[in-house]
C-alpha positions in Angstrom: 13.0 20.4 2.5 11.1 18.1 4.9 12.4 14.5 4.9 10.0 11.6 5.5 10.8 9.0 8.2 13.3 6.6 6.7 14.2 3.2 8.2 17.0 1.1 6.7 17.4 -2.6 7.4 19.9 -5.1 6.2 17.7 -7.2 3.9 14.1 -7.6 2.8 13.2 -10.0 5.6 14.6 -7.5 8.2 12.5 -4.7 6.5 9.3 -6.8 6.8 10.1 -7.8 10.4 10.7 -4.2 11.5 7.5 -3.1 9.8 5.5 -5.9 11.4 6.7 -4.6 14.8 5.5 -1.1 13.9 2.2 -2.3 12.7 1.5 -4.0 16.0 2.6 -0.8 17.8 0.3 1.3 15.8 -2.7 -1.0 16.3 -2.0 -1.2 20.0 -2.3 2.5 20.3 -6.0 2.3 19.5 -7.1 -0.9 21.1 -10.8 -0.1 20.8 -11.2 1.7 17.5 -11.0 -0.3 14.3 -7.7 0.0 12.4 -8.1 0.3 8.7 -5.2 -0.8 6.5 -4.8 -0.6 2.7 -2.5 -3.3 1.5 0.0 -3.5 -1.4 1.0 -6.3 -3.6 4.6 -7.3 -4.3 7.4 -9.4 -2.8 8.1 -7.5 0.4 4.4 -7.6 1.5 4.5 -11.3 1.0 7.4 -11.5 3.4 5.4 -9.3 5.8 2.3 -11.6 5.6 4.5 -14.6 6.4 6.1 -12.9 9.4 2.7 -11.7 10.7 1.2 -15.2 10.3 4.2 -16.9 12.0 5.1 -14.5 14.8 2.1 -12.3 15.5 -0.9 -14.7 15.4 -1.6 -14.2 19.1 0.1 -10.8 19.5 -2.3 -8.7 17.4 -6.1 -8.3 17.9 -7.0 -9.2 14.4 -10.7 -8.6 15.0 -9.8 -4.9 15.3 -8.2 -4.7 11.9 -9.9 -4.1 8.6 -8.0 -4.9 5.4 -8.4 -3.1 2.1 -6.3 -2.9 -1.0 -4.4 0.0 -2.6 -4.8 -1.7 -6.0 -5.7 -5.0 -7.7 -5.2 -6.6 -11.1 -8.3 -7.4 -13.0 -8.0 -11.1 -12.5 -9.8 -13.8 -10.6 -9.1 -13.9 -6.8 -7.4 -17.3 -7.2 -5.1 -16.1 -10.0 -1.4 -15.9 -9.1 -1.4 -12.3 -10.1 -4.1 -11.4 -7.6 -2.9 -9.3 -4.7 -5.8 -10.7 -2.6 -4.8 -14.3 -3.3 -1.4 -13.9 -1.6 -2.7 -12.0 1.4 -5.4 -14.6 1.9 -3.0 -17.6 1.4 -0.2 -16.3 3.5 -2.0 -14.4 6.2 -5.8 -14.5 6.4 -6.1 -18.3 6.3 -3.8 -18.5 9.3 -5.2 -15.9 11.7 -8.5 -15.4 13.4 -10.0 -12.5 11.5 -13.7 -12.0 10.7 -14.5 -12.3 7.0 -16.4 -9.0 7.2 -13.1 -7.3 8.0 -11.6 -8.2 4.6 -12.7 -5.8 1.9 -11.2 -7.1 -1.4 -11.3 -5.4 -4.8 -13.2 -7.8 -7.0 -10.8 -8.0 -9.9 -13.0 -10.5 -11.7 -15.8 -8.0 -12.2 -16.3 -5.3 -14.8 -13.4 -2.8 -13.9 -15.4 0.4 -14.3 -18.3 -0.9 -12.3 -16.0 -2.3 -9.6 -14.1 0.9 -9.2 -17.3 2.7 -8.4 -18.5 0.0 -6.0 -15.2 0.0 -4.1 -15.1 3.7 -3.9 -18.6 3.8 -2.4 -17.7 0.9 -0.1 -14.7 2.8 1.3 -16.8 5.9 1.9 -19.5 3.8 3.7 -17.3 1.6 5.9 -13.8 3.2 6.2 -13.1 6.3 8.3 -13.4 9.6 6.5 -11.9 13.0 6.7 -13.2 15.9 4.7 -15.7 13.5 3.1 -12.8 11.5 1.7 -11.9 7.9 2.9 -9.1 8.2 5.5 -7.1 5.0 6.2 -5.2 4.6 9.4 -2.3 3.1 7.3 -1.6 2.7 3.6 1.2 0.3 2.6 2.7 1.1 -0.8 5.4 -0.3 -3.1 7.5 1.3 -5.7 7.9 0.2 -9.3 11.1 0.6 -11.3 9.4 3.3 -13.3 8.4 5.2 -10.2 4.8 4.0 -10.1 2.9 3.2 -6.9 -0.4 1.4 -6.4 -1.4 1.3 -10.0 -0.8 4.9 -10.8 1.7 4.9 -13.6 3.8 7.8 -15.0 1.6 8.1 -18.1 -1.5 8.7 -16.0 -0.5 11.3 -13.4 -4.1 12.6 -13.5 -5.1 9.8 -11.1 -3.1 11.6 -8.4 -5.7 14.3 -8.3 -8.8 12.5 -9.5 -12.0 13.4 -7.7 -12.8 9.7 -7.7 -11.6 7.6 -4.8 -11.0 4.5 -7.0 -10.3 4.3 -10.7 -9.4 2.0 -13.5 -5.7 2.1 -14.7 -3.9 0.3 -17.5 -0.4 -1.0 -17.3 1.6 0.9 -19.9 3.5 -2.2 -21.1 1.1 -5.2 -20.8 -2.1 -3.3 -21.3 -3.6 -5.1 -18.3 -6.4 -3.3 -16.6 -6.1 -2.7 -12.9 -8.2 -1.0 -10.2 -6.4 1.5 -8.0 -7.0 3.9 -5.2 -6.3 7.5 -6.4 -3.9 10.0 -5.0 -6.9 11.8 -3.4 -7.4 8.8 -1.0 -3.7 7.9 -0.6 -2.8 11.4 0.4 -5.7 11.6 2.9 -4.3 8.7 5.1 -3.0 9.1 8.6 0.1 7.0 7.8 1.6 6.1 4.4 4.5 3.6 4.4 6.5 2.6 1.4 8.1 -0.8 1.6 10.9 -1.0 -0.9 13.8 -3.4 -1.4 16.3 -4.1 -4.1 19.1 -2.3 -5.8 17.0 -1.9 -8.9 14.9 0.6 -7.0 17.8 2.6 -5.6 17.9 5.3 -8.2 14.2 6.1 -7.9 14.2 5.9 -4.1 17.0 8.5 -4.0 15.4 10.9 -6.5 12.1 10.7 -4.7 13.3 11.1 -1.2 15.8 13.8 -2.1 13.4 15.5 -4.6 16.1 15.4 -7.3 16.5 14.3 -10.9 13.2 13.4 -12.5 11.3 12.9 -9.3 8.4 15.0 -10.4 7.7 12.5 -13.2 7.3 9.6 -10.8 3.8 9.1 -9.2 5.3 7.9 -6.0 7.0 11.3 -5.4 3.5 12.9 -5.3 2.4 10.7 -2.4 2.7 13.1 0.6 -0.1 12.8 3.1 -1.6 16.2 3.7 -2.1 15.8 7.4 -0.4 12.4 7.9 3.0 10.8 8.3 5.1 9.5 5.3 7.5 6.7 6.0 10.0 4.7 3.9 11.1 1.2 5.0 14.1 0.2 2.9 16.8 -2.5 2.7 20.5 -1.6 2.3 20.3 -2.2 -1.5 17.3 0.1 -2.0 19.2 2.8 0.0 22.5 2.2 -1.6 22.6 5.6 -3.3 22.1 7.6 -0.1 25.1 9.7 1.0 27.0 8.4 4.0 
């Protein structure tokens, strides 16, 4: 069994700080080529945005980075549930980044139409490999049900969809979301899960050790075909690991 890279920090802030250091390192490795990142929503990315805006304003060449999203809720961009809103508020407004480098999913538009538009936009502006968008880095979270991006356990077909972007529905709330599919996520150069909290520890263990009900969790199927898979965890999320 091939294990992914796993980094364990003391707490969520330490996870975000360590990941910020790695992000700078990866971007510095290609100072000329644009660096394309797909962002995640959630609590830990918010910490990451705050750290980047505070400690890395002048340490990263922001003009070199293009930001995309792994998923977005179908809400207005100023809605508190919008993943774009928090990235913009906590990071983009505080750094010198060209507006054309920010490629948001328009959650306020018709979901089906927007999924097609965003898929076409990725294919036109993002790097590609085998005629599939190929991000330099995809940041993902993990739901308590094992979902990632907005690919939920009741819709595993999105992992192998021929589309690059699709409409998903949250199984409890019924809220529509727009998500990248497994086809794109598994074509990235680097995929990094940022996971914190003891409430995620069971799923983290099952997925990384390929045990229990892992096959039922969408996150367990994210394994870049020709890229690197990484997990950045806090002590609570890794609490089920053997010594």
